[in-house]
Steps between C-alpha positions, in 0.01 A plus 500: 500500500546529124162668466619785722814539291293512181264751660790722600650480153167591343461799729854610424447476124172691527676775693773523239245522219303768679822689562592474132156630400536791737843578353349499149220735603746729675723492192208594274399786727856631541541842331700478178637744243424470129463685171134577440538424129727238349516659154513862383476600133677823405480654155770736375342795323714814467815602682807317618406450866204334670435454874277282712398534866604171658345378824416182689258419777421287802218246518402659832629789706750445783586703809857580394676632192595249228793556268504389136780500241474472124746337260518440127468121475730302272418383148422143612151622597441606140620165366258321732215732399566447129516121544172497696297723267665445162613862468829655389553799731850639540652674802475878496847652522562541873747782427192703408313427825520694827313510832464823699563275800551126536317494833171623642299478819150378570406717800342345808126449447527554123465252214705667226868579478628847419518542123829468316563636150601231249646676196566365150729705277659497153166380358584628155746212463220240534405311187142541382291196572766322704366378833706595806445412864655603830445275805507671840524297821419601856648410838360606834541491876178297503432192283392536137218307333609214272506634143409848621863599543561554128339744255554517123509831315431449129625792291406528137555760233199486264552414136356760267397337171407784267502314166332180383453296184182571304331189358221558254474169319881486521724215617842379603606163359751330731744223414656343808835319466465157339444233763323730747252304712307642794418251776396779735422850373369848568348752258455855629432848364372843583208573270235758424200401289366779283200289398422130511476283189352149492838348580790716625841334476750589771772243428575135434458242228149432377373149571794428734518754783360848444400776740212707369200707602167355389392251236160638410539422132600134512401395851295596804744728684385864513720763334630645828593179685863383524564140407784260422424267210651232280594160638351620828224748568351701787404861566430759765147605598542874547516720185766753415413862427598685184733802523659372823857379555537146637784263574394153383686172535456126472734251670549124486726297728553162338626340821185568701255527210376833639402780261354842574375809319594823676375856461701779664692239697187337645385151406168516314477133399690177542500146367702178503669358191700187422688600187874449438542844342500640149713630217429875455602481133258221416200537269432847367772639727512745790324834455439812707196717421359301208533155339614618160352312203309249717243324283213535747554866577800702617339601832661843546553697819395868488687710754844540655752266663815540703736271696423187298688203649523124452665277759602134512412492871178553695524838669351527850219734595741715700745519208223609266384770742850624572607531135201621302673808361847367436727202559871430472564370144752257653236334720513121505251342262423818305488401133341800329459862611355784292474825695325669205602843625710592198826375654520196267700527182268468203663441165327362196181427688674305778493543879784389724394376840667619821623148580679476167391144422254552216413739223152553372322632194237766553226631273560865587422554866540866596632626831258749652571766762256484791329799657558349844736219605358147519339438839351173626222569750 
């Protein structure tokens, strides 16, 4: 008798499983509403107002009208996004946002909802280079797709850098506060090489941790290849071009041992280190543009630089991409920041950095006006 009970139970379980599978298939095939794109990038050019045609769509057409409503989502979505991707977006002022209508209809047999005008105003009040975002959520008379019910509108006002520091065998000698020790670090700069020498110093302390382009005179690295050298060494494979603006950076996270060399926010090379850190004042000292008085050659950089920064933290790839043209001088971990656009006070051959932590001696770097603003392509 037990065998019949077991057989009945088995048949019942099988029926339940088949029913569950059918429910899953039906759920997958059920028409749903979603935003076709999750992210939209909007650039503020001229004017004080900018509009966008907002719409949503169905996965498949239905035989009746579907209603959709749009809402500005709360700032918690931005906090979650920043935590997930290592960014620092801020909420666009919702007082400067309007919708021509908060609701729309997807007509019977159609896929797309009627378009609604999303308008951004008072754009002149935006700070150059600051990254704003507006999250818009959707609700509907039919289900929405998971994750497809939110869209992020990234609004940015471009930074126009029209002046830069001219280095022609010139240098900045930096003295960090006594006791400074970098466990993790980031070097980054916008640079334009006029012509390549055998060894082109970007920044750092020779023999300890220096970012440079090439080492054709004393090593095997070609003149146009970026490398990090000193206690550790590695380089990229792809050459830079002369007379082109680049954003270059090197990062090291002491906790994970990961280090990367980035060009225009993209990782060009990576390695793994096991070093405790370094003192940026050690040895011959920290230099930008040339290692002044170095006994085996001063290794000058010939070209222009802007936005020179040193951090005591490892910046993420997203942070590098998001802040190539400017960064908040109060950012956590920012130890040195030379904009080199003429805004620094220069008295007696000294530059003051935007962070206000260090002063530096310079050999006579001139600030040049650019024919066109710096653009990273």
